[in-house]
N, C-alpha and C positions, 0 to 999 in steps of 0.2 A: 168612209169618205164620200159615199154615194150622194148623200144629201148636200154636202158641200159642193160637188161638181154640178148638181142640178142648179143650185143658186149661182154659181159661177157662170154657167151657160146662159142663164137668164139675163145676168147683168151684162155680159158681153153683147148680146142682141140688142138690148135696150140702149146701151151707150152709143152704137152706131146711128140709131135713129135720132137721139138727142143731139149729138154732135152735127149731124147733117142739118140741123136747124138752128144751130147757134153761131153767132158772129160776134166780133169783138166790138161790142157797143155797150155804153151805159146811157143813162137818160141825158147827161150833159152832152155827150157826143152826138146823141140823136138830135138834140136841139141845134147844135152846130151844123150837122149835116143837112137839116131841113132848111136852115138859113142859107147855107152854101148852094143849095138846089135853086134858090130864087135869085141869087146874086152872081153866080159863076156859070156861064153858059157852057164852057168847055166841061166842067164837072157834071153839069146836068146831062150832057150828051153821053159821057162816060157812064153815068149812073143808069141811064136808059138802056144802054147796051148790056150792062150787068144784069139788070133785073129781067131783061128779055131772055137772056141766056139761062138764068135761073129758072124762069117760068117753063122754058123748053125742056130743061133737064128734069124738073119735077114731073112734068107730063110724061116724059119718056120713062122715068123711074116708075111711075104709077102703072104704066102699061106693061113694062117688062119685069118689074120686080115688086108687085103690089104688096104692101106691108101688112094688109089686114089678115093675110094668111098666118101671121105669127100668132095672133090671138086666137084665130079659129082652130089652128092645129093644136095649140096649147090647151085649149078647152077640151079637145077630144082625147088627150092623152089619159091613159087609165089612171086611176088613184092608187096610191100605195098605202096600205094599211100597216103602219109601223108605229112604234112607240115614239113619243116626242123626243127630240134630240136633247141628250144630256150634256153634250159638249160641242164645240164648234165643228168638230169633224163629222157629227152625226145630224146637225141642225137641218131641218127640212123647210122648204118654202112656207109650208102651212104653219111652221113654229114662230115665224116672225110676227111680232105684235106691234113693234114700234119702228118707224122708218123715218130717216132723215137724210138730206143731201147737203153738201156744201161745195163751193168752188164756181167759177163762172160758167162751166159747161153744164151746170145743173139747171140753167135757165135757157130759154130760147126766145126767138123773135117770130111772131106769127108771119106767114108768107101770104100776103094778099096782094096780087098784081096790080089790081085796080087802084088801091090805095098807095102802093108804092110808086106807081106811075104818076100819081098826083103829088108826090113828094111827102106823103103822110106815112111816117115810119111806124109809129105806135111803140109801146114799151117793149124792151127786151128783157124784162124782169119776169116773164111767165115761167112758172115752175114746171118742171118736166111732167109732173104727175097730173097737170091740168090739160095736157094736150090730148087730141084725139087719136094721135098715132100710138103705137105700142110703147109703153114705158115700164120700167122695172116694178114700180108699185102695182100697176095694173096686172102684170104677169104673176106677181105674188099673190094677189087677191084671186085671180083665176085658179090658182093651185091651192086655194083654201085659207090663205092668210087673212086674219081679221085685223087690218092695219089701222094704227093711229099715225098720221103722217105729221111730223113736226116742221113747221116752217118759221122757227123763232129767229133764225140767223139772218143777217143782212149780208148779201153777196159782195158788197163793196168793202166789207171789214176784213181785216187780216184772217187767214185761216185759223190760227189759234183762238181768236176771239169768237169766230164762228162756232168752233167746237165748244167753247165755254157756253155760248147762248143755247146751243142744242142741249148740251148736258144739263144746264139749269132748267130748261123746259121739261126734260124727260124726268128729272128727279122730283118734279111736282106731281107726277102720276102715281097714284097709290099702287103699291106693289110692283114698281118698275124693276126692282132688282131680280125679280123672278120671271120677268118677261124677256124673250129674246129680242135684241135691238140690232137692226142693221143700219149702218151709217155709211153713205157713199161719198167719197171724195173725187170730184172731177174737176181738177184744177188745171188751169192753163197759165201761160206767162203773165197774164193779167193779175193772177193771184200772188205773184211775187213782186219784188223790187229789182230795179236794174243794178244789182250789186252782187258780189260773191257771197255775201252772208244772208242776203234776203231773197235769193232766188227761190223759184217755185218749190223745187224738191225739198229744200230746207224748211220752208213754210209748212209743207205736207207733213214732214217728220214732226214738227212742233205740234201740229194739230193731233196727230196720232198720240203723241205723248200726253197731251191734255186729255184726250178721250180715255187713255189707259189709267190715268189718275182719278178721273171723275166718274167713269162708268166701267169699273173693272170686272163686272160680273155679267155674263150672258150678253156680250157685245161682239158683233161681227162687223169688221170694217173693210170696205172694198175701196181700193184706190185705182183710179185710171191713170196709168203713166203716160204723159204727154211730153216726152223728151225730144231733143233735137230741134232744129229750126227749119227743116224742109218744108213743113206744111205751110208755115207763115211766109217763107220766102217765095214758094211757088205761088201762093195765092196773090202775093203783091206782084209777081211777075205777069199773072194771067190777065190782069185788068187794071186800068189806070184808077178807076174809082176805088178798087180794092187797095192799091198802093197808097192812095190818099188817106183811106180810112185807117189802114194798119201803120201808118208812118209814126204814129205815136208810140208804138211798141217795138220800134226797131231796135233800140238799145236794149229793152227787156229781152228780146229774142236772142241776144248774144249770151245771155246768162241762163241758159237752160241745158246745162252740160249733161251729157249721157254718164259721164264719170261720177257726177254728184248723185244722180238718180241710182246708179249702181250701188254707191255706198249706202244710200237710204235703204235699198232693198236688203243689203247684208245686214244692216242694224235691225230691220224688221224681223228677218228670219231668225236672228239670234235672240230677240227680246220679245216679240209679239206674235208668237205662235203658241199661245196657251189654251188650255182646255175651256176657259171662260172668257177669254179675250184674244181674238185672232184677227190678224190683218192679212189681206191678200192683195198684191199689187198685180194688176192685169196689164200686160205689155201691149195693149191694143193700139196705142199711137206712139210706140217707141220708133223714132226715126221716120215718122209718117211723112209722106210726100205726095204731091200731086204732079205725076210725072208727065212730061212732054206736052205742057199746055202751051198753046200758041198765044201770042199777045192779041189782045182785042182792041 
């Protein structure tokens, strides 16, 4: 299990970095936001307050908790000379040969205060492995992984369709069945629908089922659990611009039940902890919240 826990710890660290840069935006929303900044003075004032606070927080974070230490310290860790992992319990970071991500939290928005102040938002479809900050692919590579990264999926597609797109691309790689594959699912309420049967947890399970059928050998799936509504509710409470931006997802937020996520975890534990295909659900954002935030 040692190899598994090494990968789990790397995943946990990188998820916090990516989520800190992700917001609920797609290109259509970005266009509407840019237009609103030129036509709605109140929204413009709210927006300026928001990006100024974000800039201050990023500066404080870079001074108090600089993230470059993650890569630096990881590079200094001693190498372990062991046999390649034969099953998911023994797989090591250096064993991973193919990497893919799906879900809205696998992308991020660049943070450029000058451009944001001018109302220029830029695309929020940047993949996490392209950012300068620590990401899971970078961490795996530092630990010796010779990675091929798959970006075949479109993040606006339903999660099961993203799973099919990723699997289709992987199966084109010669010898893929004998390569260890890591697929990370970082879904949020945007990846589900505002309904009992289409909420995010159920979509995640459907994606896992697709991957289990299409890539049953040497596949390790990591899921970030983002259950509950506290994070979205608190973000809306903290700033008027946030409330405006997140209003589209207000109904979706009601369909992110902990009980459904709990059932998904039970199903995964019973059916997807196999030697050659294993799923690990990390509870990093279970009931996440931004506590005691003042209105701005």
